[in-house]
DRENDREN-449579 format. One line per 5 residues: their letters; for each residue y, z, x of N, C-alpha, C, O. Coordinates in steps of 0.001 Angstrom, whole numbers, plus 500000, padded with zeros to 6 digits. Layout:
! DRENDREN-449579
a = Y,Z,X,Y,Z,X,Y,Z,X,Y,Z,X; ...
! end
This chain:
! DRENDREN-449579
mkkng = 921624,857443,208352,920464,856186,207209,920210,857247,206302,919595,856894,205296; 920564,858663,206387,919844,859492,205142,921011,859357,204157,920789,859161,202962; 922318,859465,204674,923553,859203,203999,923914,857782,203343,924784,857547,202505; 922899,856793,204025,922999,855508,203384,922292,855337,202441,922560,854702,201421; 920901,856141,202828,919876,856206,201644,920297,856850,200245,919936,856532,199112
raarg = 921231,857920,200698,921530,858851,199260,922473,857829,198660,922318,857625,197456; 923479,857109,199321,924368,856105,198578,923804,855184,197648,924166,854984,196488; 922758,854574,198366,921888,853766,197668,921226,854299,196599,921407,853552,195638; 920423,855403,196255,920004,856040,195250,920594,856078,194528,920263,855542,193470; 922047,856848,194671,923245,857112,194071,923747,855936,193140,924017,856095,191950
sweqs = 923824,854949,193701,924296,853490,193135,923414,852955,192249,923777,852330,191253; 921945,853218,192628,920815,852644,191680,920814,853628,190807,920732,853071,189713; 920866,855018,190617,921053,855654,189392,922037,855475,188760,921705,855567,187578; 923060,855274,188838,924579,855112,188275,924439,853812,187514,925035,853678,186445; 923462,852570,188153,923317,851427,187668,922433,851600,186027,922761,851154,184928
rlgar = 921429,852288,186363,920431,852988,185422,920901,853657,184352,920483,853577,183197; 921959,854453,184849,922783,855196,183757,923704,854139,183270,924016,854428,182115; 924119,853339,183549,924833,852616,182924,924240,851677,181971,924734,851440,180868; 923267,851200,182385,922279,850488,181575,921950,851054,180361,921998,850349,179354; 921627,852199,180293,921191,852938,179216,922619,853258,178531,922548,853030,177324
rspgl = 923602,853612,178839,924803,853811,177990,925277,852631,177293,925884,852658,176222; 924942,851502,178010,925786,850202,177435,924598,849079,177389,924823,848178,178197; 923536,848928,176736,922665,848117,176975,922901,846732,176190,922086,845809,176217; 924130,846703,175481,925068,845381,175076,925695,844649,176467,925741,843427,176608; 926023,845328,177158,926988,844910,178491,926021,844472,179610,926240,843555,180401
taiyv = 924838,845312,179563,923878,845022,180418,923235,843919,180446,922929,843348,181492; 922915,843430,179080,922587,842480,178336,923299,841125,178750,922785,840211,179395; 924454,841177,178299,925237,840345,178585,925466,839662,180078,925492,838461,180347; 925599,840616,180828,925798,840547,182258,924508,839848,182760,924782,838987,183596; 923177,839961,182499,922207,839518,182760,921783,838204,182425,921128,837477,183172
vlrvi = 922273,837845,180991,922180,836527,180752,923006,835689,181419,922538,834609,181779; 924467,836029,181733,925583,835395,182197,924879,834936,183634,924895,833778,184050; 924364,835869,184195,924052,835867,185620,922797,834904,185933,922551,834344,187001; 922025,834850,184659,920789,833963,184866,921339,832305,184741,920940,831331,185378; 922484,832388,183592,922654,831269,183548,923613,830508,184699,923652,829288,184861
vitml = 924265,831355,185349,925121,830740,186482,924332,830432,188072,924529,829638,188992; 923507,831367,187835,922420,830854,188997,921362,830112,188970,920631,829970,189950; 921154,829515,187745,920572,828154,187640,921158,827077,187696,920564,826106,188165; 922520,826965,187218,923639,826087,187638,923597,825998,188665,923248,824875,189030; 923844,826852,189615,924062,827171,191054,922717,826308,192039,922781,825455,192923
vlnil = 921790,826876,191509,920286,826084,192220,920411,824328,191880,920256,823423,192698; 920759,824195,190327,920744,822873,190222,921907,821950,191044,921580,820992,191743; 922960,822273,190905,923662,821689,191619,923380,821692,193138,923607,820598,193655; 922996,822532,193874,922524,822627,195187,921374,821348,195413,921368,820439,196243; 920593,821623,194514,919340,820467,194347,920170,818855,194391,919762,817863,194995
qkeye = 921253,818951,193677,922189,817606,193169,922860,817306,194441,923217,816145,194639; 923092,818290,195405,924017,817899,196212,925370,818181,196095,926191,818150,197012; 925633,818538,194583,927076,818750,193930,927379,820081,194797,926776,821092,194434; 928330,820198,196005,928261,821469,196578,929674,822231,196163,929791,823448,196303; 930826,821322,195592,931825,821946,195027,931405,822676,194051,931583,823886,194189
safic = 930805,822252,192926,930124,822750,191705,929236,824273,192229,929343,825409,191769; 928667,823938,192960,927886,825246,193672,929016,826368,194063,929167,827486,193570; 929698,825779,195010,930848,827157,195033,931465,827821,193857,931597,829035,193699; 931858,826780,192980,932505,827547,191858,931454,828702,191299,931890,829825,191046; 929856,828337,191092,928965,829017,190518,929102,830541,191551,929279,831692,191152
glalv = 928968,830110,192784,928704,831400,193872,930020,832265,193845,929966,833415,194281; 931628,831574,193170,932667,832269,193050,932309,833127,191735,932704,834291,191658; 931684,832641,190878,931810,833327,189353,931055,834396,189660,931477,835492,189294; 929671,834317,190456,928644,835128,190572,929590,836464,191301,929479,837608,190862; 930297,836200,192190,931144,837162,192974,932078,838112,192077,932250,839328,192168
lfmip = 932613,837208,191206,933712,837628,190486,932932,838802,189207,933308,839898,188791; 931933,838099,188939,930982,839298,188043,930648,840583,188640,930378,841580,187971; 930672,840539,189984,930318,842198,190625,931851,842962,190560,931790,844188,190470; 932938,842480,190589,934002,843118,191109,934139,844315,190092,934111,845464,190535; 934308,844046,188532,934419,845309,187626,933636,846596,187867,934110,847709,187641
saler = 932261,846351,188396,931445,847452,188604,931857,848071,190064,931970,849276,190293; 932037,847126,190906,932248,847660,192341,933629,848217,192394,933898,849082,193228; 934527,847771,191549,936005,848887,191095,935599,850467,190638,936137,851531,190945; 934475,850193,189812,934269,851544,188993,933926,852184,190450,934760,852853,191060; 932795,851954,190884,932198,852721,191979,933277,853344,193351,933351,854448,193889
rlrid = 934022,852029,193569,935219,852478,194670,936143,853160,194779,936545,853794,195754; 936691,853026,193367,938073,853795,192729,937809,855095,191785,938693,855856,191393; 936037,855231,191416,935735,856474,190679,936468,856063,189363,936998,856986,188745; 936553,855010,188937,937091,854887,187433,935595,854579,186414,934445,854535,186851; 935984,854411,185108,935297,854187,183982,936068,853054,183508,937187,853134,183001
ipsvm = 935417,852017,183700,935848,850319,182683,935122,850787,181423,933959,851190,181438; 935991,850695,180182,935169,850620,178854,934375,849197,178955,934723,848175,179546; 932974,849503,178047,932268,848319,178101,932917,847260,177268,932568,846113,177546; 933716,847392,176385,934277,846285,175702,934941,845435,176538,934660,844250,176719; 935995,846175,177143,936902,845526,178487,935722,844466,179562,935851,843285,179886
evvil = 934705,845368,179873,933989,844855,181051,933608,843478,180312,933975,842393,180763; 932890,843600,179213,932289,842370,178369,933179,841052,178325,932849,839898,178599; 934736,841694,177786,935681,840894,177733,935974,840226,179235,935992,839005,179391; 936203,841184,180333,936162,840650,181556,935300,839188,181845,935724,838049,182042; 933944,839715,181782,932680,838646,182382,932916,837414,181451,933149,836295,181908
lfifa = 932838,837703,180056,933125,836626,179537,934122,835500,179603,934016,834296,179367; 935400,836466,180104,936667,835310,180548,936567,834617,181846,937165,833578,182128; 935545,835447,182824,935115,834595,183881,934226,833645,183686,934376,832572,184270; 933363,833811,183009,932481,832715,182465,933270,831425,181669,932998,830293,182069; 934059,831551,180761,934737,830795,180029,935450,830216,181022,935259,829011,180859
aeilg = 936410,830419,182286,937258,829905,183194,936706,829179,184229,937226,828142,184641; 935641,829672,184702,935102,828966,186035,934091,828246,185530,934207,827062,185848; 932733,828572,184587,931750,827766,184420,932240,826861,183229,932234,825688,183603; 932572,826965,182202,932977,826446,180841,933993,825732,181082,933954,824628,180538; 935175,826019,181891,936254,825428,181809,936533,824372,182937,937012,823252,182756
elesy = 936071,825035,184375,935815,824216,185241,934518,822882,185514,934586,821670,185724; 933494,823782,185389,932222,822887,185229,932170,822193,184214,932168,820981,184427; 932112,822631,182817,931656,821772,181399,933239,820961,181205,933361,820078,180356; 934021,821245,181804,935358,820588,181646,936279,820777,179898,936988,820025,179228; 935755,822214,179729,936555,822313,178588,937843,822474,178409,938321,822767,177313
ylqyp = 938647,822269,179652,940013,822464,179791,940470,821131,179181,941456,821014,178453; 939631,820118,179565,939735,818755,179102,939753,818330,177557,940629,817830,176851; 938401,818742,177313,937959,818652,176078,938473,819089,174922,938532,818416,173893; 938979,820574,175093,939405,821500,174206,941139,821613,174741,941299,822381,175689; 942224,821018,174288,943402,821450,174460,943716,822547,174615,944348,822742,175653
ywdtm = 943468,823716,173759,943780,824952,173872,943007,825886,174691,943155,827093,174500; 942357,825540,175410,940937,826254,175766,942004,827027,176787,942222,828234,176677; 942663,826161,177828,943493,827037,179059,944533,827988,178274,944880,829047,178797; 944974,827639,177145,946170,828628,176322,945416,829761,175826,946047,830817,175857; 944116,829829,175333,943290,831107,174989,943329,831767,176176,943877,832868,176114
lhtvn = 942811,831347,177512,942375,832272,178634,943767,832625,178802,943837,833847,178935; 944959,832050,178856,946061,832779,179651,946587,833643,178877,947438,834343,179425; 946319,833920,177419,946542,834525,176345,945953,836018,176806,946435,837140,176961; 944798,835471,176922,944038,836711,177126,943728,837681,178424,943235,838807,178494; 944275,836676,179518,944871,837227,180569,946256,837848,180802,946574,838468,181817
gflca = 946959,837634,179851,947850,838273,179472,948225,839798,178928,949197,840530,179113; 946709,839960,177994,946555,840904,177458,945780,841885,178370,945982,843092,178237; 944679,841308,179523,943922,842347,180223,944738,842708,181456,944293,843661,182095; 945934,842087,181950,946532,842434,182783,947539,843300,182282,947852,844103,183161; 948200,843474,181188,949000,844561,180553,948023,845909,180682,948420,846982,181135
avgfs = 946884,845691,180273,945776,846784,180150,945813,847512,181716,946112,848678,181977; 945538,846776,182351,945284,847339,183803,946918,847925,184385,947078,848996,184971; 947654,847266,184166,949129,848256,184369,949090,849332,183685,949038,850422,184253; 949106,849221,182388,949304,850531,181675,948414,851564,182064,948661,852764,182185; 947144,850840,182281,945975,852154,183074,946494,852773,184164,946182,853958,184282
lidil = 947435,852146,185272,947390,852655,186355,948567,853478,186093,948716,854491,186776; 949415,853181,185203,950599,854160,185017,950054,855712,184543,950085,856849,185014; 949476,854963,183177,948857,855786,182348,948087,857328,183123,948312,858494,182797; 947401,856958,183920,946299,857691,184774,947172,858600,185290,947079,859801,185037; 948167,858047,186120,949316,858851,186924,949939,859863,186111,950069,860987,186594
trnkq = 950349,859616,184921,951249,860434,184405,950082,861619,183862,950489,862760,183643; 948733,861307,183678,947807,862240,182821,947413,863156,183897,946726,864088,183478; 947739,863174,185690,946956,863711,186515,948047,865218,186401,949278,865220,186419; 947214,866290,186294,947824,867632,186112,948509,867874,187414,949168,868895,187216; 948644,867602,188256,949173,867590,189610,950601,866841,189612,951528,867037,190399
ekfrl = 950549,865975,188582,952015,865624,188750,953021,866403,187815,952679,866782,186694; 954395,866643,188384,955227,867363,187538,956387,866552,187082,957544,866951,187211; 956007,865177,186438,956896,864612,185814,956237,863827,184669,955042,863580,184832; 956805,863401,183562,956084,862556,182643,957038,861408,182536,958225,861588,182805; 956518,860046,182098,957171,858911,182141,957332,858857,180204,956613,859319,179318
splyv = 958636,858059,180174,958422,857954,178360,957274,856879,177968,956643,856263,178827; 957140,856773,177034,956170,855866,176580,956825,854681,176910,956324,854018,177818; 958104,854161,176226,958857,852937,176586,958696,852613,177905,958412,851451,178196; 958855,853608,178915,958705,852896,180435,957547,852601,180599,957396,851543,181210; 956590,853146,180279,955149,852940,180373,954713,851402,180201,954072,850670,180955
alvaf = 955388,851134,178721,954802,850013,177891,955811,848597,178871,955375,847448,178948; 957087,849022,179480,957848,847846,180045,956760,847746,181347,956294,846640,181623; 956421,848801,182042,956040,848646,183381,954576,847527,182930,954282,846460,183469; 954030,848065,182045,952554,847264,181821,952978,845561,181475,952376,844537,181799; 954320,845747,180650,954294,844430,180595,954797,843567,181746,954502,842404,182020
cfsmt = 955577,844362,182317,956023,843449,183730,954887,843126,184954,954886,842120,185663; 953923,844251,185007,952756,843811,185579,952153,842751,185373,951667,842033,186246; 952129,842518,183917,951366,841431,183514,951848,840112,183869,951228,839280,184532; 953110,839979,183329,954192,838896,183665,953951,838527,185240,953758,837373,185623; 953983,839491,185965,954353,839460,187316,952755,838788,187883,952887,837925,188751
igvlw = 951365,839095,187488,950290,838397,187851,950347,836782,187426,949988,835798,188074; 950971,836888,186013,951060,835374,185610,951714,834604,186355,951276,833455,186403; 952835,834883,187106,953909,834429,187624,953205,834007,189030,953352,832850,189422; 952564,834788,189669,951574,834904,190855,950582,833619,190569,950619,832686,191371; 949847,833571,189630,948667,832724,189021,949629,831349,189270,949248,830592,190164
effey = 950638,831055,188656,951318,829642,188335,951846,829245,189969,952113,828087,190287; 951945,830462,190964,952136,829957,192233,951255,829379,192400,951291,828152,192305; 950265,829970,192675,948876,829682,193297,948444,828200,192548,948060,827307,193303; 948487,827990,191429,948191,826482,190988,949199,825230,191403,948906,824035,191391; 950177,825694,191689,951175,824786,192300,950978,824806,193827,950975,823735,194433
gmdvl = 950826,825882,194427,950299,825772,195864,948858,824698,195846,949002,823646,196471; 947938,824856,195381,946651,824014,195239,947113,822570,194635,946627,821525,195068; 947928,822595,193772,948485,821069,193465,949193,820285,194877,948926,819116,195157; 949971,820998,195554,950633,820634,196230,950365,820265,197903,950878,819345,198540; 949506,821174,198326,948658,821185,199427,947235,820361,199323,946943,819435,200080
fhtdm = 946474,820809,198356,945077,820167,198264,945018,819014,197315,943926,818459,197197; 946067,818558,196601,946254,817541,195701,945134,817924,194353,944357,817079,193906; 945197,818898,193990,944507,819131,192865,945208,818904,191601,946354,818471,191726; 944837,819072,190575,945808,818980,189136,945438,820540,188415,944752,820370,187408; 945693,821810,188658,945840,822924,188311,946444,823215,187200,946067,823827,186200
qkdtv = 947953,822437,187634,948886,822421,186608,948806,820910,185808,949309,819884,186267; 948103,820991,184577,947575,820080,184041,949331,819224,183454,950353,819742,183002; 948987,817813,183740,950286,816937,183260,950134,816959,181690,949157,817359,181057; 951309,816445,181205,951741,816346,179840,952443,815134,179406,953377,814614,180017; 952044,814814,178556,952575,813073,177926,953833,813592,176964,953612,814132,175881
igsvf = 954956,813407,177393,956036,813900,176437,956799,812238,176001,956741,811266,176754; 957493,812238,174613,958067,811095,174302,959604,810890,174755,960326,809920,174523; 959838,811820,175314,961619,811864,175569,961835,812777,176548,961145,813777,176752; 963113,812317,177352,963568,812838,178538,964793,813276,178373,965367,812523,177586; 965485,814142,178736,966737,814517,178423,967609,815002,180178,967597,816177,180545
saslg = 967928,814472,180586,968336,814375,182179,969881,814335,182585,970668,813714,181870; 970295,814973,183689,971724,814743,184105,971487,813817,185252,972413,813162,185729; 970082,813740,185770,969987,812985,187249,969998,811219,186961,969888,810358,187834; 970157,811002,185523,970145,809547,185380,971274,808844,185673,971263,807613,185704; 972361,809569,185915,973845,808676,186285,974499,808231,185260,975328,807372,185563
agpvt = 974416,808586,183761,974930,807766,182849,975692,808657,182047,976164,808231,180993; 975900,809959,182432,976703,810873,181417,976030,812289,182079,975064,812497,182813; 977104,813195,181397,976539,814477,181604,974904,814865,181381,974275,815498,182229; 974507,814545,180528,972748,814265,180129,972519,813125,179356,973052,812923,178265; 971752,812400,179898,971378,810800,179369,969827,811359,178642,968988,812044,179227
aleei = 969760,810956,177525,968702,811071,176736,967900,809603,176642,968491,808527,176548; 966621,809741,176681,965891,808604,176577,964879,809301,175898,964335,810332,176291; 964584,808492,174528,964214,808886,173085,962713,807726,173015,962625,806623,173553; 961943,808255,172392,961070,807134,171957,960473,806626,173115,960434,805402,172994; 959946,807016,174277,959352,806165,175195,957910,805834,174952,956928,806450,174535
ssvtv = 958136,804756,175326,956600,803826,174863,955784,803401,175832,954607,803137,175590; 956304,803289,177011,955492,803080,178451,956405,803467,179388,957613,803549,179163; 955710,803785,180757,956154,804181,181672,955324,803244,183091,954103,803112,183178; 956173,802776,183929,955830,802042,185178,956135,802699,186336,957279,803090,186570; 955068,802882,187202,955726,803633,188657,955312,802802,189816,954103,802652,189993
ngrel = 956216,802203,190686,955465,801142,191499,954853,799823,191133,953918,799225,191666; 955548,799528,190168,954536,798231,189187,953444,798548,188278,953095,797878,187306; 952918,799688,188713,951961,799966,187608,952037,800616,186471,952512,801752,186445; 951562,799973,185311,951648,800518,184297,950636,801701,183793,949440,801494,183589; 951287,802993,183617,950434,804351,183461,949619,804379,182242,948955,805394,182035
gvegy = 949578,803484,181471,948956,803373,180381,948833,804240,179237,947840,804327,178514; 950352,805132,179083,950168,806392,178235,951594,805968,177462,952488,805295,177974; 951592,806437,176315,952812,806088,175399,953589,807527,175358,953490,808415,174512; 954596,807465,176838,955253,808753,177084,955247,808854,178424,954405,808383,179189; 956588,809729,178795,956404,809966,180257,955534,811166,180634,955229,812073,179859
ldigl = 955220,811080,181743,954078,811716,182330,954695,813211,183229,954752,813303,184456; 955039,814098,182401,955626,815445,182759,954297,816010,183964,953104,816186,183715; 955010,816188,185255,954227,816845,185936,954160,818262,186139,954830,818787,187029; 953335,818986,185316,953011,820180,185366,954205,821122,184619,953636,821999,183968; 955269,821194,184535,956386,821892,183918,955992,822224,182667,955924,823421,182388
hdtma = 955683,821300,181752,955638,821935,180612,953871,822953,180700,953699,824026,180121; 953123,822454,181299,951584,823293,181101,952224,824622,181984,951665,825693,181746; 953365,824649,182996,953366,826300,183591,954118,826824,182630,954075,828037,182424; 954947,825970,181871,955888,827168,180857,955265,827890,179482,955559,828976,178981; 954088,826667,178970,953364,827314,178325,952609,828609,178747,952814,829766,178379
dlfvn = 951584,828064,179705,950735,829402,180094,951621,830668,180318,951130,831789,180183; 953009,830472,180682,953842,831566,180785,954383,832420,179559,954823,833570,179569; 954245,831648,178635,954821,831840,177327,953770,832709,176653,953971,833825,176174; 952647,832056,176684,951397,832505,175902,950912,833717,176817,950531,834627,176080; 950784,834075,178274,950698,835273,178633,952070,836468,178321,951888,837680,178428
figav = 953118,835989,178015,954064,836803,177451,953566,837303,176102,953769,838469,175764; 953076,836652,175517,952594,836963,173985,951268,838047,174083,951073,839010,173341; 950485,837625,175144,949523,838764,175545,949684,840210,175896,949044,841208,175564; 951032,839977,176889,951619,841141,177401,952105,841771,176317,951585,842834,175978; 953097,841273,175645,954179,841997,174672,953280,842360,173614,953720,843445,173235
vfsal = 952213,842063,172875,950848,842759,172044,950449,843712,172539,950672,844761,171934; 949828,843767,173606,949298,845059,174422,950129,845922,174680,949749,847078,174498; 951614,845703,175212,952456,846683,175519,952934,847571,174176,953092,848792,174169; 953079,846882,173317,953360,847148,171916,952322,848012,171295,952707,849053,170761; 950979,847701,171293,949995,848433,171076,950164,850020,172294,950098,851144,171795
gyvyi = 950320,849888,173427,950156,850974,174597,951263,851723,173918,950903,852782,173405; 952269,851473,173823,953591,852291,173401,953314,853076,172098,953790,854207,172002; 952643,852604,171177,952287,853144,169719,951012,854410,170266,951012,855475,169649; 950234,854259,171136,948686,854876,171934,949455,856195,172680,949036,857351,172731; 950701,855653,173237,951082,857322,174140,952086,857926,173235,952579,859015,173529
rgrgt = 952418,857310,172177,953446,858059,171529,952467,858952,170685,952896,860092,170502; 951236,858672,170130,950222,859513,169444,949302,859934,170398,948328,860444,169845; 949234,859926,171410,948229,860341,172568,946822,859580,172136,945845,860328,172144; 946632,858522,171847,945173,858264,171738,944713,858268,169827,943599,858022,169365; 945800,858578,169156,945084,858926,167728,945573,857578,166995,946239,856728,167586
grsgr = 945178,857468,165649,945386,856556,164914,944337,855388,165241,943328,855577,165921; 944681,854208,164699,944003,852958,164490,944225,852328,166076,943320,851847,166760; 945352,852429,166392,945820,851635,167960,944841,852448,168991,944167,851871,169843; 944857,854007,168780,944219,854471,169696,942864,854078,169610,942369,853670,170660; 942174,854106,168637,940641,853867,168750,940610,852482,169241,939794,852378,170157
vlrhf = 941233,851339,168945,941365,849947,169636,941780,849927,171488,941274,849261,172391; 942580,850663,171510,943002,850492,173013,942102,851426,173889,942200,851497,175114; 941259,852100,173164,940508,853254,174201,939001,852204,174782,938324,852454,175780; 938831,851242,173986,937972,850200,174521,938740,849095,175471,938161,848018,175613; 939900,849273,176078,940710,848446,176821,941306,849410,178124,941825,848861,179096
lpale = 941195,850641,178048,941834,851474,179042,940934,852121,180094,940252,853095,179776; 940907,851710,181118,940121,852201,182327,940656,853542,182674,941876,853694,182737; 939714,854680,182938,940076,855858,183039,939442,856533,184058,938395,855908,184231; 939486,857537,184898,939011,858282,185585,937617,858972,185475,937584,859681,184470; 936684,858987,186049,935570,859354,185512,935654,860753,185081,935214,860912,183942
edsnt = 936109,861864,185679,936115,863107,185166,936710,862947,183680,936093,863605,182842; 937765,862214,183213,938179,862278,181938,937328,861457,180981,937303,861815,179803; 936772,860611,181284,935511,859615,180613,934637,860856,180423,934432,861169,179250; 934110,861583,181335,933111,862612,181489,933363,863874,180462,932427,864389,179850; 935053,864422,180307,935389,865330,179394,935316,864875,178270,934943,865555,177314
ee = 935746,863328,178168,935968,863006,176259,934251,863245,175913,933978,863928,174926; 933116,862663,176757,931938,862682,176352,931363,864112,175807,930206,864195,175394
! end
């Protein structure tokens, strides 16, 4: 009991210290939580339990950065933590509950780009922390670290698309948004190696007019667009990371990337 009490006091003291160091982060965290909790209560009162579940999920996701800091004894920069919190809010609350994915066509694209950037930062940090450990007897080249960060980000992006596809197939959701296209080029139509159907004005399925001026692509274009912008975000961070390691954090890129690179607690304390 005494050990648990000391751990609880230590966690509380760490939270107070974090609040003093990053008042802006604390304010954003509190405001976002208040908004989501309010929406959670309203959804429960209105018996909209699916929306209430999304609010609950967002609250759990909000706690992950601080939980990882305590569990892994790392320090996540305040800027990166703010971006993560806003990313969760934008994806779950604004995107899902407020239908921003439908109202703003590039909302999903923006989030996937940010995701590619953040995941590259995580992959970069994992390797960079390892290579900076004094007990290690080897050093990895900056190009290799940048490549690992890029591959890590793309792997997370692909796994997410697998998840979206699985949800659409198993639970009949529409996470992979359909796209209306005006032409089709296919070898499956039987009229030649590749048959072109251009300027499609209408599509009928089982005698029902779909009401769209074009062919309804089922998820392919959305998936490839998501992976492409994830690729862009990963390339941008990996390139900056390469320059960062070459200069060991000096220069403009170093000042920028320090805000997105988690570090071991002892490293961050030494820098302070």
